[in-house]
FILUMTI-427972 format. One record per residue: residue in one letter; x, y, z of N, C-alpha, C, O in turn. Coordinates in nm, 4 decimals. Layout:
   bator        nc1        nc2        nc3       cac1       cac2       cac3        cc1        cc2        cc3        oc1        oc2        oc3
       a          X          Y          Z          X          Y          Z          X          Y          Z          X          Y          Z
...
//
This chain:
   bator        nc1        nc2        nc3       cac1       cac2       cac3        cc1        cc2        cc3        oc1        oc2        oc3
       x     5.9410     1.3963    -8.4361     6.0153     1.4453    -8.5461     5.9792     1.4880    -8.6670     5.8758     1.4490    -8.7212
       x     6.0499     1.5605    -8.7129     5.9726     1.6418    -8.8224     6.0620     1.6215    -8.9501     6.0143     1.6494    -9.0601
       x     6.1696     1.5814    -8.9404     6.2377     1.5457    -9.0920     6.3104     1.3783    -9.0447     6.3616     1.3387    -8.9400
       x     6.2831     1.3100    -9.1818     6.3816     1.1746    -9.1441     6.4644     1.1954    -9.3009     6.4197     1.2527    -9.4003
       x     6.5821     1.1363    -9.2861     6.6512     1.1251    -9.4108     6.6740     0.9683    -9.4224     6.6544     0.8890    -9.3302
       x     6.7161     0.9375    -9.5428     6.7322     0.7974    -9.6129     6.8774     0.7767    -9.6787     6.9042     0.8482    -9.7753
       x     6.9638     0.6932    -9.6380     7.0922     0.6836    -9.6517     7.0448     0.5582    -9.7724     6.9684     0.4686    -9.7365
       x     7.0873     0.5620    -9.8865     7.0394     0.4664    -9.9668     7.1425     0.5100   -10.1067     7.2071     0.6145   -10.1148
       x     7.1374     0.4032   -10.2074     7.1756     0.4124   -10.3261     7.0696     0.4368   -10.4378     7.0328     0.3365   -10.4989
       x     7.0272     0.5314   -10.4649     6.9462     0.5595   -10.5827     6.9464     0.4959   -10.6850     6.8414     0.4645   -10.7411
       x     7.0872     0.4580   -10.7384     7.1018     0.3864   -10.8680     7.0634     0.2351   -10.8692     7.0481     0.1547   -10.9612
       x     7.0523     0.2245   -10.7164     7.0103     0.0494   -10.7176     6.8387     0.0519   -10.7541     6.7570     0.1264   -10.6998
       x     6.8055    -0.0650   -10.8760     6.7011    -0.0929   -10.9020     6.5809    -0.0789   -10.8044     6.4807    -0.0144   -10.8353
       x     6.5953    -0.1411   -10.6878     6.4830    -0.1501   -10.5959     6.4786    -0.0064   -10.5166     6.3649     0.0231   -10.4798
       x     6.5774     0.0852   -10.4846     6.5877     0.1720   -10.4182     6.4864     0.2780   -10.4662     6.4030     0.3032   -10.3793
       x     6.4736     0.3357   -10.5624     6.3388     0.4380   -10.6025     6.1878     0.4001   -10.5901     6.0964     0.4826   -10.5915
       x     6.1729     0.2621   -10.5774     6.0555     0.2369   -10.5507     6.0279     0.2136   -10.3526     5.9257     0.2385   -10.2886
       x     6.1573     0.1607   -10.3040     6.1222     0.2025   -10.1589     6.1815     0.3685   -10.1393     6.2038     0.3807   -10.0188
       x     6.1967     0.4277   -10.1721     6.2049     0.5968   -10.1625     6.1202     0.6302   -10.1798     6.1013     0.7356   -10.1190
       x     6.0063     0.5864   -10.2618     5.8659     0.6645   -10.3221     5.8000     0.5835   -10.1818     5.7431     0.6684   -10.1131
       x     5.7945     0.5007   -10.1443     5.7177     0.4495   -10.0182     5.7547     0.5331    -9.9167     5.6640     0.5927    -9.8586
       x     5.8725     0.5515    -9.8808     5.9197     0.6071    -9.7345     5.8520     0.7724    -9.7581     5.7737     0.8224    -9.6773
       x     5.8982     0.8399    -9.8800     5.8025     0.9491    -9.8994     5.6555     0.9570    -9.8579     5.6015     1.0383    -9.7828
       x     5.6199     0.8860    -9.9036     5.4585     0.8827    -9.9331     5.4530     0.8745    -9.7499     5.4240     0.9676    -9.6747
       x     5.4926     0.7257    -9.7095     5.4867     0.7099    -9.5521     5.4910     0.8551    -9.4457     5.4153     0.9039    -9.3618
       x     5.6056     0.8839    -9.4957     5.6647     1.0230    -9.4246     5.5758     1.1464    -9.4526     5.5478     1.2232    -9.3605
       x     5.5374     1.1635    -9.5613     5.4342     1.2814    -9.5710     5.2995     1.2610    -9.5005     5.2471     1.3482    -9.4311
       x     5.2370     1.1167    -9.5276     5.1228     1.1195    -9.4447     5.1314     1.1271    -9.3153     5.0260     1.1344    -9.2522
       x     5.2681     1.1271    -9.2390     5.2830     1.1465    -9.0750     5.3105     1.2969    -9.0571     5.3448     1.3456    -8.9494
       x     5.2898     1.3789    -9.1904     5.3777     1.5176    -9.1682     5.5329     1.4900    -9.1414     5.5727     1.5675    -9.0545
       x     5.5943     1.4381    -9.1696     5.7733     1.4034    -9.1633     5.8286     1.4446    -9.3185     5.7998     1.3725    -9.4140
       x     5.9097     1.5658    -9.3345     5.9665     1.5830    -9.4372     6.0632     1.4968    -9.4787     6.1747     1.5032    -9.4270
       x     6.0410     1.4244    -9.5558     6.1619     1.3215    -9.6289     6.3009     1.3980    -9.6777     6.3055     1.5210    -9.6821
       x     6.4337     1.2998    -9.7202     6.4878     1.3682    -9.7283     6.6208     1.2629    -9.7723     6.6891     1.2227    -9.6780
       x     6.6651     1.2102    -9.9351     6.6985     1.1476    -9.9981     6.8618     1.1828    -9.9600     6.8932     1.2995    -9.9837
       x     6.9596     1.1029    -9.9087     7.1146     1.1336    -9.8580     7.1599     1.0088    -9.9403     7.1751     0.9005    -9.8839
       x     7.1854     1.0278   -10.0989     7.2443     0.9209   -10.2037     7.3652     0.8916   -10.1747     7.4433     0.9756   -10.1297
       x     7.3990     0.7582   -10.1984     7.5243     0.7172   -10.1681     7.5676     0.6078   -10.2836     7.5025     0.5036   -10.2760
       x     7.6532     0.6119   -10.3758     7.7219     0.5648   -10.4540     7.8059     0.4705   -10.4465     7.7911     0.3612   -10.5012
       x     7.9237     0.5118   -10.3624     8.0557     0.4886   -10.3066     8.0551     0.5052   -10.2166     7.9662     0.5671   -10.1581
       x     8.1675     0.4503   -10.1595     8.2176     0.4519    -9.9917     8.2513     0.6440    -9.9591     8.2227     0.7121    -9.8606
       x     8.3166     0.6787   -10.0797     8.3346     0.8439   -10.0417     8.2090     0.9210   -10.0357     8.2313     1.0419   -10.0425
       x     8.0923     0.8923   -10.0259     8.0038     0.9709   -10.0600     7.9098     0.9609    -9.9206     7.8059     1.0243    -9.9022
       x     7.9781     0.8562    -9.8176     7.9023     0.8645    -9.6911     7.8944     0.9695    -9.6149     7.7969     0.9973    -9.5451
       x     8.0336     1.0567    -9.6274     8.0477     1.1357    -9.5261     7.9800     1.2741    -9.5653     7.9287     1.3606    -9.4943
       x     7.9996     1.2639    -9.7194     7.8500     1.4122    -9.7616     7.7307     1.3678    -9.6996     7.6609     1.4359    -9.6245
       x     7.7040     1.2154    -9.7446     7.5356     1.2041    -9.7160     7.5206     1.2610    -9.5727     7.4353     1.3471    -9.5508
       x     7.6090     1.2103    -9.4658     7.5775     1.2367    -9.3148     7.5624     1.4335    -9.3314     7.4648     1.4875    -9.2792
       x     7.6570     1.5104    -9.3990     7.6268     1.6332    -9.3781     7.5245     1.6428    -9.4484     7.4366     1.7092    -9.3936
       x     7.4919     1.5932    -9.5752     7.3624     1.6556    -9.6238     7.2525     1.6765    -9.5050     7.2148     1.7864    -9.4644
       x     7.2010     1.5278    -9.4492     7.1427     1.5020    -9.3670     7.1368     1.5866    -9.2348     7.0266     1.6088    -9.1845
       x     7.2615     1.6386    -9.1717     7.2649     1.7223    -9.0762     7.2125     1.8896    -9.1345     7.1306     1.9636    -9.0798
       x     7.2867     1.9131    -9.2542     7.2078     2.0501    -9.3041     7.0976     2.0469    -9.3116     7.0369     2.1468    -9.2729
       x     7.0259     1.9387    -9.3611     6.8665     1.9201    -9.3711     6.7942     1.9159    -9.2303     6.6764     1.9482    -9.2154
       x     6.8572     1.8833    -9.1537     6.8303     1.8957    -9.0109     6.7411     1.8026    -8.9620     6.6409     1.8184    -8.8923
       x     6.8046     1.6775    -9.0200     6.7329     1.5350    -9.0040     6.7170     1.4792    -8.8637     6.8180     1.4271    -8.8163
       x     6.6327     1.4808    -8.8067     6.5983     1.4283    -8.6695     6.6192     1.2426    -8.6986     6.6977     1.1724    -8.6349
       x     6.5794     1.2215    -8.7465     6.5960     1.0680    -8.7944     6.7055     1.0186    -8.9216     6.7219     1.0937    -9.0178
       x     6.7825     0.8776    -8.9120     6.8047     0.8642    -9.0081     6.7883     0.7113    -9.0435     6.8300     0.6305    -8.9605
       x     6.7210     0.6572    -9.1800     6.6947     0.5427    -9.1981     6.8295     0.4974    -9.3003     6.8751     0.5786    -9.3808
       x     6.8736     0.3888    -9.2890     6.9647     0.3209    -9.3672     6.9065     0.2141    -9.4493     6.8414     0.1201    -9.4036
       x     6.9413     0.2395    -9.6079     6.9085     0.1310    -9.6839     6.9574     0.0082    -9.6832     7.0479    -0.0085    -9.6014
       x     6.9214    -0.1026    -9.7608     7.0496    -0.1906    -9.7720     7.0593    -0.2083    -9.8935     6.9890    -0.3030    -9.9287
       x     7.1143    -0.1607    -9.9755     7.2191    -0.1420   -10.1043     7.3355    -0.2147   -10.0532     7.3486    -0.2274    -9.9314
       x     7.4498    -0.2797   -10.1618     7.5220    -0.3661   -10.1171     7.6351    -0.2192   -10.0897     7.7231    -0.2436   -10.0071
       x     7.6377    -0.1132   -10.1345     7.7458    -0.0111   -10.0985     7.7257     0.0278    -9.9413     7.8231     0.0411    -9.8672
       x     7.6048     0.0434    -9.9010     7.5759     0.0461    -9.7476     7.6004    -0.0317    -9.6808     7.6535    -0.0132    -9.5713
       x     7.5671    -0.1464    -9.7299     7.6029    -0.2778    -9.6575     7.7592    -0.3026    -9.6213     7.8043    -0.3053    -9.5068
       x     7.8250    -0.3181    -9.7277     7.9602    -0.3129    -9.7173     8.0474    -0.2231    -9.6624     8.1647    -0.2604    -9.6591
       x     8.0211    -0.1101    -9.6164     8.0385     0.0233    -9.5520     7.9833     0.0644    -9.4320     8.0064     0.1711    -9.3751
       x     7.8856    -0.0529    -9.3839     7.8187    -0.0175    -9.2432     7.9022     0.0346    -9.1296     7.8642     0.1190    -9.0485
       x     8.0457    -0.0370    -9.1323     8.0966    -0.0242    -8.9964     8.1048     0.1609    -9.0335     8.0408     0.2305    -8.9547
       x     8.1614     0.2165    -9.1196     8.1977     0.3551    -9.1413     8.0553     0.4590    -9.0890     8.0537     0.5613    -9.0206
       x     7.9528     0.3876    -9.1497     7.8271     0.4579    -9.1443     7.8024     0.4589    -8.9650     7.7022     0.5118    -8.9168
//
């Protein structure tokens, strides 16, 4: 695995710290991190397209309320 995407809502107060931790850990392992930001349900499809365009090998899904409420779509 060389690229990993995080699907989460960066506007959520706890997410920037989680994103910073994920970036540090990924980079330490030689993995390129990518944020796929989701603020509302309509952003989910675009977030997946961003991950695909960025050639993400893996996807981590956050626990923001927008993400949780739309877990079936995800």
